[in-house]
Phi, psi and omega in degrees: 000116181265124185253131168246140175238130171256114179111122179254045166268190185306322186283321175294322179290327179296314179297314178299319172305312182295319176296321175297307177306319178287349182074021173290122192262342192260068179209153179220150181242125182240132181237132184292331182272176182266009179217164177270170176110332184047229182292352179251021170288164179224156183220146178254123191268176188299334185276354185086020173263140176258144191224136173266172170270070184102182193265085177270133173232152180256110174218167199219152163247010196224137169294322180300314181298311188309308187289326173305313187290310175307321180286332172291314190234359179066235181245031177275057182228159163248141180244131185237146157277123179302136167227101188228148193220160174241130178262125189202142180049048182055025175213174186254126175250126174302151180262153350290139180318301189305331181271353191230021185288009170295339180279351180289160166301154189303323180294316174294315176304318176296323179295318182286316177293319176301318177303317174294322179284348181247035184288143175222156182089152172266132178297327178297336186262006188291147186278331185202189189281327177301306182300323179297322179299313183300319182288329181270322189251341181077167194295327182290309181295324172299309182302316187275327186228304195294313180293306187296316187288316183295322174303319181290320190287304196271333176067024176222168178291132189284348175282352173267006177259141167295166170256356190284344182275353189310286179051232182277001186286337181226123175295125184271197198236131172245105187295320180298315180299319189286322172303315181290324173303317180295313188293327183270352189053048185244140179275150190230097196240349194274358188291150164105157179289341194253021189282347159235148176205166187246159174208142180301140176304318182219147179086007179065187183297331183291345172304318176306314186274341164293316180294330177283328182291332189298338184286335185221036190303322182303345183251357180261125186248105179277162175062041178237086172277124181289135183240330180201162179222123177267095183300317183295311185279346185058056177227146177244134187237133181254162186290351177267008167102352175297137175234131182233126188268158181212155161277314181228140177237125173254107184253137168250004174304146174308140192294325172298325179279329179292315173301319180296326182280346187270135173274154180067034172271132174301152183295331180295314184295315186296311177293325173299310186294336179287351188269350175303142180236136174227171178244173172225169193215153179241121170260122179252117172261124174243116178267124188257129166281061194194135172293141179226106184271093182205111183279000187287151176274300176219162185221147183251149182223100180281338189268160189277004177287357176218152173282336186274150174265338187212141176229136178248135162283095189280340173293341178279338178287313172214136171308331192276010170279350177239163189300125176067016186061020182277065180294350173283347185243333193233161169207161186218138172248126180248109193246129189241130178231133177278135161229153184199176172306328181277343192218068177296146171221148183275117171306320182293321177266358193286329178301302183295330177292324182293308184297323175283326177299319176294326177287314175309323189257007180083000180277332169238157172255150182314311188299339186281349176307328182285347176275357179287107180262342184215134170235119194231126183238132177237127177253120175256099182301322178242112191257296178229133170286123195280122169283074171300165177298324180266010187296307183310316179296322179293319180295324180295342179264312187285315189287324177295330176294310178305320184290330169299335182260017183054043172241122177245111185265118196213160183103183187307304184263345176290316178272339183052045179233094179310324183301326181243045179252008170296166177307313182292315172310306182304309175311306179294332175305313178296320177297317184285330175300316182293323178293325180287313185296316185272334189223001172081017185279160182284147173263097195276332183288309186291331174282353181074016182251000000 
């Protein structure tokens, strides 16, 4: 059985890694870029700063993934206790926001607590994500944090989003716990699966996937952009003229683009795929020739005083994210901004707007502009697959058709499921797709089981 894999991100490399481990010899992997890693790649800029494609941290739900990471980098990791904060109303509130509202000014605190005490409606009956937020958090927390922050992250009207993706992504509310935190003036910091995380010692997140790829470089073909797929002939055509046949295709190409590239797709399937919604992102990396004494890992920004929704103290993840590991001389801030048709952002102006946003929110002072040694911009056309109200119906139409043609679309954008789009989920989608193809085993991750 000849297996072709499209895309050398975590999912494609997960599939390749598993095929390699199983000793299955007839497979090839094609990647459109000149590097592996996909959205988990890393880049070294001209000044010696390392940048990821957004704020990745490594935590896991899977023993298989843990072992693969250990095999990739051995003990070349830093381990961190998460320290994340929300910048709001000119102060810092520990994350998760809803558990730590005691830090707010009196009026905002009163609004948040009163909103929780007067909750109405059942979360399970909410028609969409926006309604769910009001049913779970109340009007105060929604007003001050949940609505402005999620609007910045998603870049779409929140009422077009489903509530079904929530799972472990959003900490829900325990009013008694919050009131106890207020009364005892206690911070509540431990929630979430990523309260501890690992990060590679050198090379950023991309070092993981470069190390995995090293085992089978001869089977990875870079700079191969897929242009079309003949489902009947089971052939993939690439921009350089190469045509490759397959028995089974594992694709990590965004699902809407995959369907568009396939021949022989019924109108119903093609029309359904056209209804998928995604946002895009701009990552601005600012390398500073200045030491930064700030123990925070990452910070959330719900207010409109900045374009970004999240900033990472990237030098805190590994000293080697700055030149020569010299964190006594250098620091680095990685800032993430969403753009979409609903939320346009100027690519030409985003770096300067980001610098101004850092000054507005107190992360930089005006005089520190001269300390900026590096400005690095990454444009991500596909950043997050948006879990819209109609998404599951689209997937129920598109995925069975593709699988009937021996095409398995997996990964963050292949499966189009944000809720299983972390690195560990994505890697395991590739592993489990191989197990299903070769041994008929169930795919638990992509099916949410």
